C-alpha positions in Angstrom: -0.5 -25.9 -9.0 -0.2 -29.6 -9.9 -1.0 -32.0 -7.0 -0.7 -35.7 -6.7 -2.8 -37.3 -4.0 -1.6 -40.8 -3.0 -4.6 -42.7 -1.6 -8.3 -42.3 -2.4 -9.7 -43.3 1.0 -11.8 -40.8 3.0 -9.1 -38.2 3.6 -7.4 -38.6 0.2 -10.6 -38.4 -1.9 -12.2 -35.5 0.0 -8.9 -33.5 0.0 -8.2 -34.2 -3.7 -11.7 -33.2 -4.8 -11.6 -30.0 -2.7 -8.1 -29.1 -3.9 -9.3 -29.4 -7.5 -12.2 -27.1 -6.6 -9.6 -24.6 -5.4 -8.5 -24.5 -9.1 -5.5 -26.9 -8.8 -4.8 -29.8 -11.2 -5.2 -32.9 -9.1 -4.4 -36.5 -9.9 -5.6 -39.0 -7.3 -3.7 -42.3 -7.2 -4.8 -45.7 -5.8 -3.5 -49.2 -6.3 -7.0 -50.6 -6.6 -8.0 -50.6 -10.3 -11.6 -51.3 -9.5 -11.8 -48.2 -7.3 -10.1 -46.1 -9.9 -12.5 -47.4 -12.5 -15.4 -46.5 -10.3 -14.1 -43.0 -9.7 -13.5 -42.4 -13.3 -17.2 -43.2 -13.9 -18.0 -40.5 -11.4 -19.1 -43.0 -8.7 -18.1 -42.2 -5.1 -17.1 -45.2 -3.0 -17.9 -43.5 0.3 -20.9 -41.6 1.5 -20.2 -38.0 2.2 -22.9 -35.4 1.6 -22.1 -33.2 -1.5 -19.0 -35.1 -2.5 -20.5 -36.7 -5.6 -21.6 -33.3 -7.1 -18.3 -31.6 -6.3 -16.3 -34.4 -7.8 -18.4 -34.5 -11.0 -18.0 -30.7 -11.4 -14.2 -30.9 -11.2 -13.9 -34.0 -13.4 -16.0 -32.1 -16.0 -13.7 -29.1 -15.7 -10.7 -31.2 -16.3 -9.0 -30.4 -13.0 -9.5 -33.8 -11.4 -8.4 -37.2 -12.7 -7.7 -40.7 -11.3 -5.0 -43.2 -12.0 -3.2 -46.3 -10.7 0.1 -45.0 -12.2 1.9 -43.3 -9.3 5.0 -42.6 -11.4 3.1 -40.6 -14.0 1.1 -38.8 -11.3 4.2 -37.7 -9.3 6.2 -36.6 -12.3 6.1 -32.8 -12.5 3.9 -32.4 -9.4 4.5 -29.3 -7.2 3.2 -31.3 -4.2 2.7 -34.9 -3.5 0.3 -35.7 -0.7 0.4 -39.0 1.2 -3.1 -39.9 2.3 -2.9 -43.6 2.9 -4.2 -45.6 5.9 -2.5 -45.6 9.2 -4.5 -48.3 11.1 -3.7 -49.3 14.6 -0.9 -51.8 14.7 -1.9 -55.1 16.1 -0.3 -55.8 19.5 0.9 -52.4 20.6 -1.6 -49.8 19.7 0.7 -47.7 17.6 -0.1 -46.4 14.2 1.0 -48.7 11.4 3.2 -46.7 9.0 3.7 -49.5 6.5 1.6 -47.8 3.8 3.1 -44.4 4.5 6.7 -45.6 4.1 5.9 -47.6 1.0 4.4 -44.6 -0.6 7.4 -42.4 0.4 9.8 -44.8 -1.3 7.7 -44.9 -4.5 7.4 -41.1 -4.5 11.2 -40.8 -4.2 11.7 -43.0 -7.3 9.1 -41.0 -9.3 10.2 -37.4 -8.5 11.4 -35.5 -11.6 11.9 -32.1 -10.1 11.4 -30.1 -6.9 8.3 -31.1 -5.0 7.0 -30.9 -1.5 6.1 -34.4 -0.1 3.2 -33.7 2.3 1.9 -36.1 4.9 -1.8 -35.8 5.1 -2.3 -39.1 7.0 -2.4 -39.0 10.8 1.1 -40.1 11.9 3.1 -40.2 15.1 5.5 -37.5 15.9 8.8 -37.9 14.0 7.1 -39.6 11.0 7.7 -36.8 8.6 11.5 -37.0 9.2 11.3 -40.7 8.6 9.4 -40.0 5.3 12.2 -37.7 4.3 14.7 -40.4 5.0 12.7 -42.9 2.9 12.4 -40.6 0.0 16.2 -39.8 0.2 17.0 -43.5 0.4 15.0 -44.2 -2.7 16.4 -41.2 -4.6 19.6 -39.7 -3.1 19.7 -36.8 -5.6 16.0 -35.9 -5.4 15.1 -32.2 -4.9 12.3 -32.1 -2.3 11.1 -30.9 1.1 8.7 -32.6 3.4 5.7 -31.0 5.1 3.1 -32.1 7.7 -0.5 -31.1 6.9 -2.8 -33.0 9.2 -6.5 -33.2 8.3 -9.4 -32.1 10.6 -12.4 -33.4 8.7 -15.6 -34.4 10.4 -17.3 -37.2 8.5 -20.6 -36.0 7.3 -19.4 -32.4 7.2 -16.0 -32.8 5.5 -16.5 -30.5 2.5 -17.5 -27.6 4.7 -14.7 -28.3 7.1 -12.2 -28.3 4.2 -13.6 -25.1 2.6 -14.3 -23.2 5.8 -11.8 -24.6 8.3 -11.3 -23.5 11.9 -7.6 -23.6 10.9 -5.1 -25.2 8.5 -2.0 -26.6 10.2 1.2 -26.8 8.1 4.5 -28.0 9.4 7.6 -27.2 7.3 11.3 -26.7 7.6 12.1 -24.4 4.7 10.8 -21.2 3.3 10.5 -22.9 -0.1 8.2 -25.5 1.2 6.2 -22.9 3.1 5.6 -20.9 -0.1 4.4 -24.0 -1.9 1.9 -24.8 0.8 0.7 -21.2 1.0 0.1 -21.4 -2.8 -1.9 -24.5 -2.4 -4.1 -23.0 0.3 -4.2 -19.5 -1.3 -8.0 -19.5 -1.6 -8.2 -19.8 2.2 -5.6 -17.2 2.8 -7.6 -14.8 0.6 -10.7 -15.4 2.8 -8.7 -14.9 6.0 -9.1 -18.4 7.3 -6.2 -19.1 9.8 -3.2 -21.0 8.4 -0.9 -22.0 11.2 2.7 -22.6 10.1 4.8 -24.7 12.6 7.7 -27.0 12.7 7.1 -30.7 11.7 6.9 -32.1 15.2 4.4 -29.5 16.4 2.1 -30.1 13.4 2.1 -33.8 14.1 1.4 -33.3 17.8 -1.5 -30.8 17.1 -3.5 -33.5 15.4 -3.2 -36.0 18.2 -3.7 -33.5 20.9 -6.8 -32.1 19.3 -8.5 -35.5 18.8 -7.5 -36.7 22.3 -9.0 -33.5 23.8 -12.3 -33.9 22.0 -12.4 -37.6 22.9 -11.8 -36.5 26.5 -14.8 -34.0 26.4 -17.1 -36.8 25.1 -15.9 -39.3 27.7 -16.1 -36.7 30.5 -19.7 -35.8 29.8 -20.6 -39.5 29.5 -19.2 -40.1 33.0 -21.1 -37.1 34.3 -24.2 -38.6 32.7 -23.8 -41.8 34.7 -23.6 -39.8 37.9 -26.7 -37.8 36.8 -28.7 -41.0 36.6 -27.8 -41.9 40.2 -28.4 -38.5 41.8 -31.5 -37.5 39.7 -29.9 -34.8 37.6 -30.6 -34.4 33.8 -27.4 -34.4 31.7 -29.0 -32.3 29.0 -29.5 -29.5 31.4 -26.1 -30.0 33.0 -24.4 -30.0 29.5 -26.2 -26.8 28.6 -25.2 -25.2 31.8 -21.5 -26.0 31.6 -21.3 -25.5 27.8 -22.3 -21.9 28.2 -19.0 -21.2 29.9 -16.8 -19.8 27.1 -13.8 -21.6 28.5 -15.6 -25.0 28.0 -17.9 -24.5 25.0 -21.0 -26.5 24.1 -19.5 -28.8 21.4 -18.9 -32.5 22.2 -20.9 -32.4 25.3 -23.7 -34.7 24.2 -24.0 -37.8 26.3 -24.3 -41.1 24.4 -22.9 -44.7 24.1 -19.3 -43.6 23.6 -17.2 -42.3 20.7 -16.2 -44.4 17.6 -15.2 -43.8 14.0 -11.9 -43.8 12.2 -10.1 -41.1 14.2 -10.7 -40.9 18.0 -10.2 -44.6 18.9 -7.1 -44.9 16.7 -5.5 -41.6 17.6 -6.1 -41.9 21.4 -4.4 -45.3 21.4 -1.5 -43.9 19.3 -1.0 -40.9 21.6 -1.0 -43.2 24.6 1.7 -45.3 22.9 3.8 -42.3 22.0 3.7 -41.2 25.6 4.8 -44.7 26.8 7.7 -44.7 24.3 8.9 -41.3 25.6 8.4 -42.1 29.3 5.7 -39.5 29.6 2.5 -41.6 30.2 -0.6 -40.0 28.8 -2.6 -40.9 31.9 -5.7 -38.9 31.0 -5.8 -40.3 27.5 -5.3 -43.8 28.8 -8.2 -43.4 31.2 -10.4 -41.9 28.4 -9.8 -45.1 26.3 -10.8 -47.3 29.2 -13.9 -45.4 30.2 -15.1 -45.2 26.6 -14.9 -49.0 26.3 -16.7 -49.4 29.5 -19.4 -47.0 28.3 -20.4 -49.2 25.4 -20.7 -52.2 27.8 -22.9 -50.1 30.2 -25.3 -49.5 27.3 -25.8 -53.2 27.0 -26.6 -53.5 30.7 -29.1 -50.6 30.3 -30.9 -52.4 27.5 -31.0 -55.7 29.4 -32.4 -53.9 32.5 -35.1 -52.3 30.3 -36.2 -55.8 29.3 -36.4 -57.1 32.9 -33.0 -58.8 32.8 -33.7 -61.1 29.8 -33.2 -60.7 26.1 -33.6 -64.3 24.9 -36.5 -64.5 22.5 -37.1 -60.7 22.5 -37.4 -58.8 19.3 -35.2 -55.6 19.4 -35.4 -52.9 16.8 -32.1 -50.9 16.5 -32.2 -47.5 14.8 -28.8 -46.5 13.5 -25.5 -48.5 13.4 -23.0 -46.1 11.8 -20.7 -44.4 14.4 -22.4 -41.1 13.7 -25.0 -39.7 11.3 -24.3 -38.6 7.7 -21.7 -41.3 7.1 -21.6 -44.9 6.1 -18.5 -45.5 8.4 -18.9 -48.2 11.0 -15.3 -48.3 12.2 -15.3 -48.6 16.0 -19.0 -47.8 16.1 -20.8 -48.5 19.4 -23.1 -50.8 17.4 -20.3 -53.2 16.8 -20.1 -53.8 20.6 -23.8 -53.5 21.4 -25.6 -55.3 18.6 -23.5 -58.5 18.7 -24.2 -58.6 22.5 -27.9 -58.5 21.9 -27.7 -61.2 19.3 -25.5 -63.3 21.6 -28.1 -63.0 24.4 -30.7 -64.5 22.1 -32.5 -61.4 20.9 -33.9 -61.2 17.4 -32.4 -57.9 16.2 -33.8 -55.8 13.4 -31.7 -53.0 12.1 -32.4 -49.9 10.1 -29.8 -47.3 9.0 -29.9 -44.9 6.1 -26.3 -45.7 5.0 -25.1 -48.5 7.3 -26.1 -51.6 5.4 -23.2 -51.5 2.9 -20.7 -52.3 5.7 -23.2 -53.7 8.2 -24.1 -56.7 6.1 -20.7 -58.1 6.9 -20.0 -56.6 10.3 -23.3 -57.4 11.9 -24.2 -61.0 11.1 -27.4 -62.5 12.5 -29.5 -59.3 12.2 -32.4 -58.6 9.9 -32.4 -55.3 8.0 -35.6 -53.2 7.8 -36.4 -50.4 5.4 -37.6 -47.9 7.9 -38.1 -47.5 11.7 -41.8 -48.4 11.5 -41.1 -51.7 9.9 -38.3 -52.4 12.3 -40.5 -51.7 15.3 -43.5 -53.8 14.2 -44.3 -56.4 16.9 -40.9 -55.6 18.7 -40.3 -55.8 22.4 -37.8 -52.9 22.5 -36.7 -50.0 20.4 -33.1 -48.8 20.7 -31.9 -45.5 19.2 -28.2 -45.9 18.6 -27.3 -43.2 16.0 -29.0 -39.8 15.8 -29.8 -39.6 12.1 -32.2 -36.8 11.3 -34.7 -39.5 10.1 -35.0 -40.6 13.7 -35.5 -37.2 15.3 -39.2 -36.7 14.4 -40.6 -40.2 14.7 -44.3 -40.8 15.2 -43.8 -42.3 18.6 -47.5 -43.1 19.1 -47.5 -45.1 15.9 -44.4 -47.0 16.9 -45.5 -47.7 20.5 -48.9 -49.0 19.3 -47.2 -51.4 16.8 -45.0 -53.0 19.4 -45.7 -56.0 21.6 -44.2 -54.4 24.7 -43.4 -50.7 23.9 -40.0 -50.0 25.5 -37.6 -47.3 24.4 -33.8 -47.2 25.0 -32.9 -43.7 23.7 -29.1 -43.8 23.8 -28.8 -40.4 22.1 -31.3 -38.5 24.3 -33.5 -37.4 21.4 -36.8 -37.9 23.2 -37.7 -37.1 26.8 -39.4 -39.4 29.3 -42.6 -37.3 29.0 -42.7 -37.8 25.3 -42.1 -41.5 25.6 -44.8 -41.9 28.3 -47.4 -39.8 26.5 -46.8 -41.9 23.3 -47.6 -45.1 25.2 -44.2 -46.5 26.0 -44.3 -48.5 29.2 -40.6 -48.3 29.9 -37.9 -45.8 28.9 -34.2 -45.3 29.5 -31.8 -42.7 28.2 -28.2 -41.6 29.1 -27.9 -39.4 32.1 -31.7 -38.8 32.4 -34.5 -40.2 34.5 -36.2 -43.2 33.1 -39.3 -45.2 34.0 -40.6 -48.7 34.0 -37.1 -50.2 34.2 -36.7 -53.8 35.5 -40.5 -54.3 35.3 
């Protein structure tokens, strides 16, 4: 099939590349000529493991091309995917649909025959019907259907998620549209991956409900972790114990400094706004948002306590600033709350992250970037683990502790235990939901 992918951000680029690997002819469209030039050279503007090789293979095979010309890309396409940004709208928390509606109007003007206009972007319930109206307004005689096909890609594991999904969700209104979508996902049908066909509104709601539920699991375990600290329990043991219950499951039960990224913060706020608009307040989701924000601030207090209540003049080494490992994405990352607070309190902050500097140079002013954890920790007063990159999971703690002025460790991802920290020579240690030592000394 011939597919036009409007937008080459994270979702659009990953989806376009993977569809081309299914054997479809894919044209990816973006208004940014510099980005298109970069993609044509085979350069990937985002960090996603394996994406560069997969993209190069399909470019070489002639199935994947890039253009700034939306009209040419849409002409003759069987399906046109809208994968543009839907950032949080300033002032009310709703998803900003400006780019989606602009794309829909342009698509309508460019259609030359029957096509399915597919919304891949995360959008509020009712958006696909609004997309249909926008296309129809631009081209009253156009022959098209709309479909909702939300993405469920985890940054750092997006290719595997696309090729081996838990499920594919497709919202349609007609059999004709359903058949086109089944044809696009035929390689997954043949391998018996579940493809859930629903109405438009249900597909839109599934995306928000799924992300809000996962954000709730993270926030729940973080609250339990705070209680564990007070009563002397260990959150890692608690998480293991409850995660073995098949009704709960063990995923998203790792305590930490709060969720971030491009999806959970934006989608929980949007779901809360949708509930308000329809007079069905999403009280659990609203609480999740509040508690997650508080969790990041509690991490700051934990760090300050570990330094005896004062950060001014202290040297702090921070390991990891992206919102999760295996990505360069810093959107809504806990580091964007925690690191500026350290700098503002007078700390000298050194940062190391395998992929975070590209965005971090701008987002984290006032820090010094180091090449590795050992350089960052040299003569430091405190080591903070903020993102659980594999590079930080097997550190030589003895070497780090011996190189520090005052060896203190704030392990906000619970990678190392108190016993490991103590035996390595750390004089103070704090984690999330676990017993520490040497705090406030």
